[in-house]
KEKE-3310 file (N, C-alpha, C; in steps of 0.2 Angstrom, whole numbers, plus 5000, padded with zeros to 4 digits):
npx = (4853:4849:4845:4855:4863:4872:4876:4877:4887:4897:4899:4902:4914:4921:4921:4929:4941:4945:4945:4954:4971:4982:4992:4985:4976:4977:4976:4963:4956:4959:4953:4939:4937:4939:4928:4917:4919:4917:4904:4897:4899:4893:4879:4877:4872:4859:4853:4853:4844:4833:4831:4828:4816:4808:4808:4802:4789:4785:4784:4775:4764:4762:4758:4746:4738:4735:4745:4755:4756:4771:4778:4777:4791:4796:4790:4790:4789:4781:4791:4797:4794:4783:4774:4772:4765:4772:4781:4775:4782:4792:4791:4804:4814:4814:4801:4792)
npy = (4527:4544:4544:4541:4531:4517:4521:4535:4536:4531:4541:4552:4548:4547:4560:4565:4559:4565:4579:4581:4581:4567:4568:4576:4567:4560:4571:4576:4565:4564:4576:4574:4562:4568:4578:4569:4563:4574:4578:4567:4567:4579:4575:4565:4567:4571:4560:4551:4557:4557:4543:4540:4547:4540:4527:4531:4535:4522:4514:4522:4520:4506:4504:4512:4505:4494:4485:4471:4456:4449:4434:4418:4411:4398:4397:4394:4397:4386:4375:4381:4373:4366:4375:4379:4368:4356:4342:4336:4340:4329:4322:4321:4305:4301:4304:4296)
npz = (5517:5518:5505:5497:5485:5478:5465:5467:5476:5469:5459:5467:5472:5460:5456:5467:5464:5453:5456:5467:5471:5471:5481:5491:5496:5509:5518:5515:5519:5533:5537:5534:5542:5555:5555:5554:5567:5575:5572:5576:5590:5593:5590:5598:5612:5608:5602:5613:5621:5613:5613:5626:5628:5619:5626:5638:5632:5627:5639:5646:5637:5638:5651:5652:5644:5651:5652:5649:5658:5665:5658:5667:5676:5672:5659:5642:5624:5612:5601:5585:5574:5579:5580:5567:5562:5561:5567:5583:5598:5606:5622:5635:5637:5650:5655:5648)
capx = (4853:4848:4843:4861:4864:4879:4878:4878:4893:4903:4900:4906:4921:4925:4923:4935:4948:4946:4946:4959:4977:4983:4996:4981:4971:4977:4974:4956:4953:4959:4948:4932:4936:4938:4922:4913:4919:4914:4896:4894:4899:4887:4872:4876:4867:4852:4851:4852:4838:4827:4830:4825:4809:4805:4807:4797:4783:4783:4782:4768:4758:4761:4755:4740:4734:4735:4751:4755:4760:4777:4776:4780:4799:4797:4786:4794:4785:4783:4796:4794:4792:4777:4769:4770:4761:4777:4780:4775:4788:4792:4794:4810:4813:4812:4794:4788)
capy = (4533:4550:4542:4540:4524:4515:4525:4541:4536:4530:4547:4556:4545:4549:4567:4566:4557:4570:4586:4582:4578:4561:4570:4578:4563:4559:4577:4576:4559:4566:4581:4570:4558:4573:4581:4564:4562:4580:4578:4561:4569:4584:4573:4559:4569:4572:4554:4548:4560:4554:4536:4541:4549:4534:4522:4533:4534:4515:4512:4525:4517:4499:4505:4515:4500:4489:4482:4463:4453:4445:4426:4414:4410:4392:4397:4395:4395:4380:4376:4384:4368:4364:4381:4379:4362:4351:4336:4338:4340:4323:4322:4317:4298:4300:4305:4292)
capz = (5522:5515:5499:5493:5483:5476:5459:5469:5480:5464:5456:5472:5472:5454:5457:5472:5461:5447:5458:5472:5469:5475:5487:5496:5498:5516:5521:5515:5523:5540:5538:5534:5548:5560:5554:5556:5574:5578:5571:5580:5597:5594:5590:5603:5617:5605:5601:5619:5624:5609:5615:5633:5627:5616:5631:5642:5629:5627:5646:5648:5633:5641:5658:5651:5641:5656:5652:5648:5663:5663:5658:5672:5674:5668:5653:5636:5619:5608:5596:5579:5570:5581:5578:5559:5560:5560:5571:5589:5603:5610:5629:5636:5638:5657:5656:5644)
cpx = (4853:4847:4849:4863:4871:4881:4880:4885:4899:4904:4903:4913:4925:4926:4929:4941:4950:4948:4952:4965:4979:4988:4991:4976:4971:4975:4966:4953:4953:4954:4941:4932:4935:4931:4916:4912:4916:4906:4893:4894:4894:4880:4871:4871:4860:4849:4849:4845:4832:4826:4827:4818:4805:4803:4802:4790:4780:4781:4776:4763:4757:4757:4748:4735:4733:4741:4750:4759:4766:4775:4780:4787:4800:4793:4791:4789:4786:4788:4793:4791:4785:4772:4767:4767:4766:4776:4779:4781:4787:4795:4800:4809:4811:4805:4790:4786)
cpy = (4540:4549:4542:4533:4523:4520:4532:4541:4535:4537:4552:4554:4547:4556:4569:4564:4562:4577:4586:4578:4572:4563:4573:4573:4561:4565:4577:4571:4561:4571:4578:4566:4563:4576:4575:4563:4568:4580:4572:4563:4575:4581:4567:4561:4569:4565:4550:4551:4558:4546:4536:4543:4543:4528:4524:4533:4527:4513:4515:4521:4510:4500:4507:4509:4494:4484:4474:4460:4449:4437:4423:4412:4403:4392:4398:4393:4389:4381:4378:4379:4366:4369:4381:4372:4356:4346:4339:4337:4333:4324:4319:4310:4297:4300:4300:4286)
cpz = (5517:5508:5494:5492:5481:5470:5462:5472:5475:5461:5461:5472:5466:5454:5461:5468:5456:5450:5463:5470:5474:5481:5492:5498:5506:5520:5521:5519:5530:5541:5538:5540:5554:5560:5556:5564:5578:5578:5575:5588:5598:5594:5595:5609:5614:5604:5607:5622:5620:5612:5622:5632:5624:5622:5636:5639:5629:5634:5647:5644:5636:5647:5657:5648:5645:5656:5651:5654:5661:5663:5664:5671:5671:5661:5647:5630:5616:5603:5589:5574:5572:5579:5571:5557:5559:5566:5578:5593:5607:5617:5630:5638:5645:5658:5653:5649)
residu = (MET:PHE:GLY:ILE:GLY:LEU:PRO:ASP:LEU:LEU:PHE:ILE:ALA:LEU:LEU:PHE:LEU:LEU:LEU:VAL:LYS:PRO:ALA:ASP:TRP:PRO:VAL:VAL:ALA:LYS:ARG:VAL:ALA:ARG:ALA:ALA:VAL:VAL:LEU:ARG:ARG:MET:PHE:LEU:PRO:VAL:LEU:GLU:GLU:LEU:ARG:GLY:VAL:ARG:GLU:THR:LEU:MET:THR:ASP:ALA:ALA:LEU:SER:ALA:GLY:GLY:THR:PRO:ALA:PRO:PRO:PRO:ALA:TRP:SER:PRO:LEU:SER:GLN:SER:HIS:GLN:LYS:GLY:GLY:GLU:PRO:ILE:MET:PRO:PRO:ALA:SER:GLU:ILE)
# end
């Protein structure tokens, strides 16, 4: 996320350990946590709006392309082993 990798995080942690007194660590942690909560609350409506726009665009695209009909209720795809050339599915013993 944001191009920050493990080495970068370790460097930030090392700076934190060097620059902040151990007595102030709980205070800094609380402030960071509160800031994260505030940012999340601020961006939640924006994310919900983007999700709604995405769903609308996906629905509109499917309808304009003719859409794909829903499969019948009893339909199920073949097992993965059969699709990859494995052993065919054996019918239940009652059907043999």
